C-alpha positions, 0 to 999 in steps of 0.5 A: 389332276394330280393326287398325293396320298398321305397316310398316318403312322400307327404305333399300336393302339394308344391315343397318341397314334393320331398325332403322327401322320402316315404319309402316302402320296398319289396322283390322278387325271382330270375329273377322275374318280380315284380309288384307294389301292387297299384290300381287305377289311379296313378302318381309317379316316380319309381326308381327300384334300378337296374341301369335302368332309373327312370320311370314316372308312369302316368296312369288311373285306367284301366291299370294294376299296373307297372311291372319291370324285374330284371336280377340278384339276389339281394336286391333292394330298389325301391323308389317311389317319387312324379311326379312333385307336385303330388303323387297319389296312391288311394289304396294299394292292394295286389290284384293289383298283377294280371297280372303275371299268375302263378307268382302272388303269388310268387311276393306277397310273395317277399314283406318283409319289408314295410315303408309307408309315405304319398300319399296313398288315393289321387285321381285325381281332389282332394279328397281321398279314405277312404279305401286306406288300406282295404285288403292291404296286403292279402296273402303277405306271406313274410311280417315281418315288416310294418311301417306307417310313416304317412297316409291319414286322414279320413280312415274309413276301415281297413277290412282284412288289413293283412288277411292270411299274412304268417309270424309273423310280427312287425306292427308299426301303431303309426302314422296311423290316426284311428280317423275315422275307423269304420271297423276293421273286420278281420284286422289281421285274420290269420296273426300269432303273431303280435307285435304292439302298438294297445293300443295307437289307437284312437277308436273314429270311433267305432259305435254301430255295432257288426261287427266292430271288428269281426274276428279281430284276428281270426285264421281261417281254412285256416290259415298257423299259429298255433295261431293268436294274439297280441304278448304282453299280456300287450299290449292286456290288455291295449287295453281292458282298452282303449276301456272300458274307451272309452265306459264309455264316449260314449253312441254309443259304444255298442254290439260290437263283438271282436274276438281277437284270441289267444291273452291273457291279463295281469291282475294286479293292474298296468294293471286292464284289467280283470275289463275292459273286464267285464265292456265291457261285463256286461255293454255294451253288448260286446262279447269278444273272446280271449285266456283268462288271461295270 
């Protein structure tokens, strides 16, 4: 059985938000009960894509995330859309898959492709959670692709977001708003080879804290991978340049430890990443651990 979870976009409390779909893709095993990886009070409509009636979810934080049983093998596109004018999912958490006993890990492994729109981080009565994606995909070993179509603003914490995910993967974070993120600790720790557009991130949230980027791509002793790194040496090189340029213009960017695992960087006249790396180390007290020059 393969599950694909599709979520609908939330544009803020008007009637038009049911017109756009927030896409979220999941997979599962034969005759398996699926559980959604959402934590906290929830309000949305779910279509399980197996011919059963749509289900309206309206529950508080004391209730486990919804489950659904499939009767046959297949690929299912599970659609999450607003309930009335609301779509509320405070946190994406793989740890919310917890009520299926010995099958908990098998369910986590069944999620393979995820496309996320709006609605995450929203809580009842207004406001939002600034850690909606902290530890979001931990040990979801089947993930091969995660794409963010949008994300709640003012997210500050992406710690352990992809910790110990089992497959090499493509992660599209182009539309993720990183302006306020100040905790990248272990974001891709033991996550394998990650194809991503990391050099385009906005690092305005970085502060003078040496733990903010520690273990970011560390390949630890529990890893299922022989290496953990940014797939593109050019991309990592451009990341070094982007952070170096930011440090040149922001006095608070000092003494940060960046563990980039096995990532290697391109150093060329077009991508002067070695100079950027030395600038961070020599002038701003950075500690950078990586795989060296490509």
